[in-house]
C-alpha positions in Angstrom: 0.0 0.0 0.0 1.7 3.2 -1.2 0.6 6.3 0.8 1.0 10.0 0.3 1.1 11.2 3.9 0.5 14.9 3.3 -1.9 16.6 0.9 -4.6 19.2 1.1 -8.0 20.0 -0.4 -9.8 23.4 -0.5 -12.9 24.8 -1.9 -13.5 28.5 -2.0 -17.3 28.2 -1.6 -16.7 26.8 1.9 -16.9 29.3 4.8 -13.1 29.1 5.5 -10.3 31.6 5.5 -8.2 31.2 2.4 -6.7 34.7 2.6 -3.2 33.2 2.7 -3.7 32.6 -1.0 -4.3 36.3 -1.8 -0.7 37.3 -2.8 0.2 37.3 -6.5 2.7 34.4 -6.1 -0.2 32.2 -4.9 -2.3 32.8 -8.1 -1.6 29.2 -9.5 -3.3 27.6 -6.5 -6.0 30.1 -5.9 -8.8 27.8 -7.1 -10.6 24.7 -5.8 -8.6 21.5 -5.4 -10.7 18.5 -4.7 -10.5 14.7 -4.6 -11.5 14.4 -8.3 -8.4 16.5 -9.2 -6.0 14.4 -7.1 -7.3 10.9 -7.9 -5.8 10.7 -11.5 -2.5 12.1 -10.3 -1.9 9.5 -7.6 -2.9 6.7 -10.0 -0.3 7.9 -12.5 2.5 7.4 -10.0 1.1 4.3 -8.3 0.1 5.9 -5.0 -2.9 4.1 -3.5 -4.0 6.2 -0.5 -3.5 9.7 0.8 -3.7 11.6 4.1 -5.7 14.9 4.0 -4.1 17.5 6.2 -5.8 20.6 7.6 -5.2 24.2 6.5 -7.8 25.9 8.8 -8.1 26.6 12.5 -11.7 25.7 12.3 -13.4 22.5 13.4 -15.8 22.8 10.5 -13.0 21.9 8.2 -12.7 18.6 10.1 -16.3 17.9 9.4 -15.9 18.8 5.7 -12.8 16.6 5.4 -14.6 13.6 7.0 -17.5 14.1 4.5 -14.9 13.8 1.7 -13.4 10.7 3.3 -16.8 9.0 3.4 -17.2 9.6 -0.4 -13.6 8.8 -1.6 -12.0 5.5 -0.5 -8.5 6.6 -1.5 -8.4 9.1 1.4 -7.0 7.0 4.2 -7.2 9.6 6.9 -7.8 13.2 8.0 -5.3 15.2 10.1 -7.6 17.9 11.5 -7.5 20.7 14.0 -8.7 21.3 17.6 -8.1 24.3 19.8 -5.2 23.1 21.8 -5.2 26.2 24.1 -9.0 25.9 24.9 -10.9 24.2 27.7 -12.9 22.6 24.8 -9.8 20.8 23.5 -10.7 17.3 24.8 -14.4 17.7 24.0 -13.6 18.7 20.4 -11.0 15.8 20.1 -13.4 13.2 21.3 -16.1 14.3 18.8 -13.8 13.7 15.8 -11.9 10.7 17.2 -15.1 8.7 16.9 -14.5 8.6 13.2 -12.1 5.8 12.3 -10.4 7.9 9.6 -9.7 10.9 11.9 -6.0 10.1 12.4 -4.2 13.2 13.7 -4.1 16.9 14.7 -2.1 19.8 13.3 -1.9 23.5 14.2 -0.4 26.0 11.7 2.3 26.9 14.2 4.5 28.6 11.5 1.9 31.5 11.3 1.7 32.2 15.0 3.0 35.7 15.9 4.6 34.2 19.0 7.6 32.0 18.0 7.2 30.1 21.3 3.4 29.5 20.9 3.8 25.7 20.8 5.5 25.6 24.2 3.0 27.8 26.0 1.7 26.1 29.1 -1.9 26.1 27.9 -0.8 24.5 24.5 1.3 21.9 26.3 -1.9 21.1 28.3 -3.7 20.5 25.0 -1.0 18.4 23.6 -1.2 16.2 26.7 -4.8 15.6 25.8 -3.6 14.3 22.5 -1.0 12.2 24.2 -3.6 10.8 26.6 -5.9 9.8 23.7 -3.2 8.5 21.4 -3.7 11.0 18.7 -0.6 12.0 16.7 0.5 15.6 16.1 2.0 17.3 13.0 4.6 19.9 13.7 4.3 22.6 11.0 7.4 24.6 11.8 9.9 27.0 10.2 13.5 26.5 11.0 13.2 29.0 13.8 10.6 26.8 15.6 12.6 23.6 15.3 14.4 24.0 18.6 11.0 23.3 20.2 10.7 19.8 18.7 13.1 18.1 21.1 11.6 20.0 24.0 8.1 18.8 23.2 9.2 15.2 22.6 10.8 15.1 26.0 7.8 16.7 27.7 5.3 14.4 25.9 7.1 11.0 25.4 3.9 9.2 24.6 2.8 11.6 21.8 3.9 10.6 18.3 4.9 13.8 16.4 6.0 14.3 12.8 7.9 17.3 11.5 6.2 18.5 8.3 8.4 19.4 5.3 11.6 18.9 7.3 10.8 22.2 9.1 11.3 24.1 5.8 15.1 24.4 5.5 16.4 27.1 3.2 16.9 24.8 0.2 16.9 27.7 -2.3 20.0 29.0 -0.5 21.6 25.6 0.0 21.6 26.5 3.7 21.8 23.8 6.5 23.8 25.5 9.3 20.7 27.1 10.9 18.7 23.9 10.6 20.8 20.8 11.1 21.6 20.9 14.8 18.0 21.2 16.0 16.9 18.7 13.3 19.3 16.1 14.7 18.3 16.9 18.3 14.7 16.2 17.4 15.6 12.9 15.7 17.3 11.7 18.9 13.8 11.4 20.5 12.1 8.2 19.3 8.6 9.7 19.2 9.5 12.2 16.5 9.1 11.4 12.8 9.8 13.3 9.6 7.8 13.9 6.4 9.9 14.0 3.2 7.5 16.7 1.9 7.2 20.3 0.9 10.8 20.6 -0.4 10.4 21.9 -3.9 8.5 25.0 -2.6 11.5 25.8 -0.4 13.8 25.5 -3.4 14.0 27.9 -6.4 10.5 27.5 -7.8 11.5 28.0 -11.5 14.9 26.3 -11.5 15.1 23.6 -8.8 16.5 20.2 -9.6 16.2 16.9 -7.6 19.9 17.3 -6.6 19.0 20.4 -4.7 16.9 18.3 -2.4 19.4 15.5 -1.9 21.5 16.9 1.0 18.3 17.4 3.1 16.8 14.0 2.3 20.1 12.3 3.0 20.3 14.1 6.4 16.7 13.1 7.2 17.4 9.4 6.4 20.6 9.5 8.4 19.0 11.0 11.4 15.6 9.4 11.5 16.1 6.2 9.4 13.5 4.9 6.9 11.3 3.7 9.8 10.6 7.3 10.8 10.5 8.9 7.4 7.4 9.2 5.2 6.6 10.5 1.7 4.3 13.5 1.4 3.5 15.4 -1.8 2.2 18.6 -0.2 -0.2 18.8 -3.2 -1.6 21.2 -4.3 0.9 23.7 -2.6 3.6 21.9 -4.6 1.9 23.2 -7.8 3.7 26.5 -7.1 6.9 24.9 -8.1 6.1 21.6 -9.9 3.5 18.9 -10.6 2.5 16.0 -8.4 4.5 13.7 -10.7 7.6 15.9 -10.5 7.5 15.8 -6.7 7.1 12.1 -6.6 9.8 11.4 -9.2 12.2 13.8 -7.6 12.1 11.9 -4.3 12.4 8.6 -6.1 15.5 9.9 -7.9 17.1 11.3 -4.8 16.5 8.1 -2.8 18.4 6.2 -5.5 18.8 2.4 -5.2 17.2 1.7 -1.9 16.0 -1.7 -0.9 12.4 -2.9 -1.3 11.8 -2.8 2.5 13.2 0.7 2.7 11.0 1.8 -0.2 8.0 0.2 1.5 8.7 2.1 4.7 9.1 5.6 3.1 6.1 5.2 0.7 3.6 3.6 3.1 4.8 1.6 6.1 5.9 4.6 8.2 2.7 6.6 7.6 0.6 3.5 8.3 2.3 3.0 11.6 2.4 6.6 12.6 -1.2 7.4 11.8 -2.7 4.0 12.5 -4.2 3.8 9.1 
């Protein structure tokens, strides 16, 4: 079972906030992207199932996502949102956890004005609710937030966490020095995983090559091992810099001649284990 562990849907007729798409550079993705658009693309590269990841701080998107799941078998799970800092956190979580394909929670930490948002006491309290109920958490970080990954993993040893998009290292600049130490520190904690996703949009959108991604993928595999790394397309955000097929083939090229068991882990096994698919 080949799994894309990170993709999105959006529909502008829904009552959600898509204002992050308003800038000129976002024009290519400022339209609806729905299961009917993704299905032929995953078939083309041999991906069987996907995980739909939230973009909204709105529990209504959870409900919308679960409606899509019920209509489209290829969606293996929904990573939704609950208000971690709220007294309603557990109540919200338990509502959605009843659905067998509600598999995780994410917060768009990268957009919080407070760089230390994710380690605020009230947010840690909410993450402990996830830990208590065995619901994994996606870490959507920029490099500047990555120092918090090891802190969270030590504080919440029973909470599986995954770093989305390798925490967005500065691939366009070929930079690793501001990223690698905290990335390695996070990898030392066994409850932290890594998504091999979102890389081409951190590279030069017009001129990137698979070789630009290789140092970062190699570092992730060295630090986390294949058993804690999973493929994600980040479609349709990836469309800013390349097609679904280009994202998939770039990772295949960068991975090179890996074993069948390593390939099975990266392209399915790790995500299945992490999210309980």
